[in-house]
C-alpha positions, -999 to +999 in steps of 0.1 A: -281+129+314-283+105+285-256+077+281-256+050+255-232+023+265-216+001+239-223-036+241-256-031+264-292-034+251-322-020+265-339-048+278-373-031+291-387+000+279-403+016+314-419+048+318-432+068+346-412+079+378-409+070+412-385+089+437-375+070+470-367+093+498-335+088+519-325+097+554-309+126+536-344+142+527-338+136+489-343+110+465-329+083+443-337+084+406-328+059+380-324+074+343-321+046+318-304+051+286-333+061+269-338+090+291-369+079+309-371+077+347-374+041+358-403+030+379-404+004+406-401+001+442-367+002+458-367-011+495-346+003+524-355+041+520-334+050+551-304+031+541-279+025+511-303-005+500-323+017+479-292+029+460-284-009+454-317-016+444-319+013+419-285+002+402-298-033+398-329-020+382-311+002+359-289-027+348-321-048+341-334-021+323-305-019+300-281+004+318-285+040+331-276+064+357-284+060+393-288+098+406-283+102+442-292+134+459-272+158+481-264+146+518-244+125+540-252+086+533-236+057+552-229+026+530-226-008+546-208-024+517-193-014+481-215+001+458-221-027+432-207-024+398-228-033+365-220-028+328-236+002+315-244+016+349-231+048+365-235+065+398-239+105+398-244+127+429-247+165+435-214+186+431-201+198+463-201+232+474-166+240+488-165+260+518-131+280+523-120+295+555-086+303+573-087+272+595-107+248+573-093+237+538-127+225+527-161+214+542-176+185+522-210+190+508-231+178+480-234+139+479-213+125+504-210+085+509-195+073+541-180+040+551-163+025+583-128+022+569-131-016+563-147-020+529-142+000+494-169+027+485-167+010+448-155-024+444-151-045+411-127-076+410-106-060+437-095-091+450-057-098+439-052-134+419-022-155+422-015-160+387-023-145+353-056-156+334-047-180+306-076-168+284-074-136+268-109-135+256-124-145+290-103-118+308-113-089+282-150-102+288-145-099+325-139-062+323-162-036+338-178-016+306-195+015+304-194+023+343-191+060+354-188+080+386-197+116+388-202+143+415-194+120+444-174+121+476-162+087+494-152+092+528-136+068+552-135+036+532-106+008+528-101+023+492-123+050+479-127+036+445-112+000+437-114-014+404-095-045+393-070-062+413-035-079+407-041-102+375-077-093+378-097-075+351-103-038+356-127-014+336-126-003+302-148+022+282-155+042+312-151+075+329-146+092+364-154+130+369-154+150+399-149+126+423-133+127+458-119+100+480-104+112+513-096+099+547-095+062+537-074+037+552-058+022+519-057+042+485-079+069+476-084+055+440-071+019+432-071+013+397-057-020+383-056-033+346-077-005+329-080+005+292-095+034+273-107+051+306-112+090+309-109+106+342-114+145+351-109+162+384-100+131+409-091+143+441-074+124+469-070+138+504-054+123+534-056+089+525-033+066+545-016+044+518-017+067+491-036+091+467-040+075+433-027+043+421-028+034+384-015+002+377-012-028+353-002-062+363-013-088+335+012-095+306-007-125+292-035-108+276-036-072+267-013-040+272-031-017+297-033+019+294-047+043+267-061+066+291-066+101+296-066+118+330-073+155+335-069+177+368-057+151+393-051+167+428-036+145+455-028+159+491-015+126+511-015+120+547+009+140+566+043+121+576+057+113+542+043+074+545+016+081+521+022+080+485+011+108+458+002+100+422+016+065+410+017+052+375+029+014+380+037-015+361+042-049+375+044-087+369+062-082+334+035-061+321+035-028+300+014+002+304+011+024+276-001+055+261-011+075+291-018+113+288-020+134+323-029+167+321-025+193+349-017+168+377-009+182+412+004+166+443+013+184+477+034+160+495+035+164+534+066+145+541+085+153+573+125+147+578+134+112+589+167+106+602+178+078+621+213+064+632+219+028+613+244-002+622+261-016+591+285-047+591+310-053+567+298-075+540+263-078+552+231-062+534+214-060+569+210-024+581+198-019+615+175+014+622+158+026+654+122+025+638+117+007+610+081+019+606+094+050+590+109+032+562+085+010+542+095-010+513+097+011+484+106+045+502+136+065+489+161+074+512+197+088+514+228+080+534+240+112+550+276+109+542+297+086+520+306+054+541+306+015+538+300+015+498+271+038+501+273+073+487+261+106+499+235+121+472+227+086+457+190+078+460+184+044+474+153+023+479+144+002+507+142-033+494+129-052+522+117-045+558+115-073+583+093-056+607+122-059+634+140-026+625+162-043+598+163-029+562+179-037+530+187-014+502+189-013+465+197+013+440+162+007+422+127+002+436+126-031+415+114-061+436+138-082+424+167-060+426+198-070+444+206-059+480+235-038+484+261-050+510+280-028+532+319-027+528+326-014+563+309-008+598+312+031+598+284+047+618+263+068+593+226+082+595+198+073+569+174+100+559+144+106+541+114+130+535+090+103+525+073+092+491+077+112+459+050+132+445+049+115+413+059+077+406+064+065+371+078+034+379+080-005+369+078-026+400+099-053+386+127-052+361+107-071+337+081-044+333+078-010+318+057+021+312+059+034+277+046+067+260+034+081+294+031+120+293+027+142+320+018+179+309+019+209+334+027+190+365+026+207+398+048+190+426+050+209+461+057+202+497+084+180+512+095+146+499+127+128+491+125+131+452+097+151+433+094+126+404+108+089+404+109+078+369+118+041+367+116+015+340+103+040+317+105+045+278+095+071+252+078+095+279+075+131+286+074+151+317+067+186+318+071+204+350+049+234+355+058+243+390+082+221+410+091+236+446+096+224+482+119+206+505+138+176+489+171+158+484+166+157+445+139+168+419+141+139+395+155+103+403+161+085+373+166+048+371+164+028+336+148+059+320+153+059+282+146+082+253+125+105+278+119+142+274+119+163+307+111+200+309+117+216+341+107+254+347+123+255+383+159+250+394+165+213+392+188+186+405+192+151+393+199+117+404+203+092+377+221+060+367+239+047+337+209+027+326+191+059+320+200+068+280+192+090+253+170+113+275+166+150+266+163+179+293+151+212+285+153+240+313+161+276+317+177+281+352+211+289+356+220+268+391+204+236+377+219+203+365+241+199+397+246+163+402+241+152+436+267+127+438+300+114+424+296+079+427+271+070+399+271+084+364+243+113+360+229+094+331+238+069+305+249+073+267+232+100+248+219+124+276+214+157+263+206+189+281+189+219+260+195+253+277+184+288+270+204+320+264+230+327+289+224+294+307+256+271+311+257+235+326+278+233+358+309+213+365+298+178+377+265+181+360+272+147+342+259+151+308+277+138+277+265+167+257+245+201+260+235+231+239+232+266+248+218+298+236+233+333+232+261+328+258+287+353+263+318+339+247+350+357+233+343+342+198+307+349+194+272+336+205+274+296+194+261+267+213+286+248+232+287+220+207+274+222+172+277+211+135+301+235+115+280+248+084+311+244+060+328+213+070+299+195+087+322+183+115+316+186+153+328+222+165+334+233+202+329+267+213+355+265+238+387+245+240+386+210+257+402+202+290+407+168+305+400+168+343+424+145+362+413+117+382+426+121+416+445+090+429+452+085+466+479+062+472+469+049+508+466+014+491+473-001+459+452+013+430+444-009+401+436+010+370+412-004+343+415+000+305+382+018+303+387+045+329+402+078+324+437+079+317+449+109+331+456+107+368+474+128+394+486+118+431+472+136+459+489+121+489+523+135+500+533+102+517+541+072+499+516+044+495+508+018+472+514+014+438+496+024+407+490-006+386+488-003+349+459-027+335+465-059+314+470-048+278+445-066+255+447-065+217+419-036+214+441-013+239+472-013+219+480+023+213+463+036+247+479+063+267+481+067+303+494+100+319+505+099+355+514+131+374+532+130+407+532+169+421+541+154+454+575+152+473+581+116+476+585+092+447+557+071+434+557+036+421+539+024+389+537-013+385+522-036+360+494-063+365+506-087+340+545-095+347+551-104+311+540-071+300+575-053+311+583-017+305+602-010+273+600-046+267+630-052+290+631-085+309+625-080+347+612-041+342+580-046+363+581-013+381+588+025+373+595+050+399+580+085+394+603+111+410+589+139+429+573+167+408+574+145+378+549+132+349+554+101+329+532+089+299+529+052+292+517+035+261+501+002+255+525-014+229+530-045+208+557-056+186+571-089+175+600-092+196+586-080+231+552-085+224+525-067+246+544-045+269+543-008+283+565+018+268+575+051+285+569+076+259+574+108+279+589+116+311+593+152+327+605+163+360+600+198+375+621+214+396+654+198+414+662+167+432+690+160+460+714+134+453+699+111+478+666+113+459+681+107+425+699+077+438+667+065+451+654+062+415+660+034+393+646+041+359+638+011+335+643+033+304+679+043+296+684+079+291+661+090+317+672+128+326+668+147+357+681+179+373+700+176+405+711+201+432+719+193+468+745+194+496+745+156+501+768+147+475+797+135+498+788+098+499+818+081+479+803+049+476+778+064+452+793+066+417+772+098+409+780+118+439+817+103+440+823+114+404+810+149+412+829+154+443+862+146+425+858+169+396+847+200+419+865+192+451+831+200+469+800+181+484+775+206+465+764+193+433+741+208+408+733+200+372+717+173+347+722+138+352+712+107+327+707+070+335+732+051+312+742+016+315+724+010+348+739+041+365+734+076+369+761+099+351+765+139+349+760+155+318 
C-alpha cells in the first residue's frame, strides 16, 4: 500500500525487510512512503512494543503504514500518532449464527477499559488557543487507520479534545470500536477527513461523537463519512451518532452517506415531585436521566405539556433534575406552576443528534443521506441549532415519542419515507418537509407551535396534512377535490395571486371562564366560551396605534351570560364614559372593533351583536348593554314583576304575565318593540 503524505518528506531510504513475530504468530511490517519494507530491530516481540517501535521507525523514515497481522494483541497504552503514519490490520471475517451477532476476527487490539486505543491531543483544554497558526500546526496530518478492531478501551479512537487540535488530511476505513467504557469514536476538531465503514458496538457512553469546540481559529468539518453503523449499549443511556458544536463554534460541510443507528432504549417511567415556582424536579432514580437526555411529561400539568420534548439541563446526582426546552447548556431551567403529581418518561437518547451544545454554536450545511434509524429511543433525530442542512430518512422505524425533534432548525430540508411525527419550536423557521405517508405530520402537542415562519410541507398525490399539524403552508399532489386536482395553495396562472383549492375556515379559540382570561393583541381573535357556569371576564387588550381596526368576535353558546371587560379603563365601549363592561347574553355573539376618533380617542366599538333563541324576562333584565339599540327576543312566564318597567308595561298591555316578542334597549331601559 503506497501512501504519499502531504508535508512529510522521506528522510531515509531504507531497503530490505525484517518481520518481527508477535504472540499472534504473525509479524509486523512497516511499508514506507516509497513502498519499501523498513529494516531494523523492533523490540518486545510478544507485546505491543514492537508496534510502537515500528510506528516510530516509519515516522523517522518519512512516513508509512504499520501493517499488523491478524490475531488478538493486548495493548498496554494507546497507539502513538505521528504525522504521515498509519496502521493497517487484516480485515475481519464475520461469523454469523442464530445466537451470536458477530465473532470478532482479523486484527483485534484489546485494552483494559482505562485508556484509549488511539489517542492524540485527547486531553480537554480549559481555554481556546490564541494562535491560529500554532493550532493548525498542532493538528495530526496524514494519519490513517484501516482494518482494525479496538475492544475494551476507554475510547476506541480519541483524536482531539475540547479546545485541542484534532486531525486533518486523514482517513479511517473499516474500523470497529466495541465494548469501550467511553465513546467508540471520539473525534474533536477535525478538518478534511474521510471515513468509511466505522462501526461502534456496545460502547457505554456512545457510538460516534464528531464535535468541534474551537471558535477562535478555524471552522471545523469539511469531512465525508460513509457507512457508519452504531448499535449502542442496551438501556438507552448510550448515545448513537452525534454531530455536535460547542463553545461558540461552527461545524460546516459534513457529508454523511448511509449511516445507521439501532438504539436499544428501554422505557423509563418515574413519578416526579414538583413544587410551584421551583425548577427542581425530584425523581426516584436520577441515574436514568443524565444531562442532555430527552424526556417527556406523561400528562399536561404544572406548566409542562404532554407531547413536548424536554431535555435534562442539570442532574445533581441526588435524584433532582431541572428541565429545559432545548439541550443548550446555557438554556433556562423551567419552573413548575403547580405541584400536581405527574410522571416523567423516556426511551433514552436519539439515534442521531445534530445538535449545538450551547446557543452560540451551530452546525451548517450538514447533509445526511439514506439514514437508517431503528430501535427504541425518545426521538429518532434531534436537530438543534442547525442551518442549511438536509436529512434524508431511508428507513425510520421503532418505538419512540417523536421521529423528529426540531429546536432552532432553520432553512433545512427533511425527507421522510415512513410515517413521521414532529415536535418543533417557533425558532425552527423556513424548513421544508417532503414525505409520502398519509398519517403523518401529526403534532404531538398543542402548547408550542409546530415550527416557525415559513415551514412548508410538500406532499405527494392523495396525501393531506392532518388538522393540528402546525404548518403554515403545504402543497399536495392530485388530491380528490370537487373543483379538480390542484395543490392546496398555489399561484393563479392568470392573476398571479394566491389561490386556495378549498374555502378557508377559522378555528375558534376555546375559552374556559374558570378565571379571568386576558386576551392579547396578537392572538387569534375568534373565541368561543366553553364553560356553562359563569366565571371570570374576558378582557379585551389595550389598544395601541397599530391595532386600530382589529376585530375580536366572541361567541357565548352557553346558558349563562358572560362578561367582556377592557384592560385600559379609558378605552370604554362605544366611547361612553364609564362603559367598562359588556354583557354577552346566553346564546349570543358580539364583534368588537378597536377604534380611534377625535372625540373618544382609543376605544372599543360593538359593531355586531346577535342573539339566537329566546330569553326569559329575568335574563333580559340582568343584561345592561352599553350600546343603545341592542335588540333581543323574549319569551317567558316570569313577566309579573311590576317593579320592572319592561315586564310591567307588557303585563298592562296584555293583562297576562306571559310575554313574547322583541325588546330594545333605549334611554337606559328595555322597551318592547
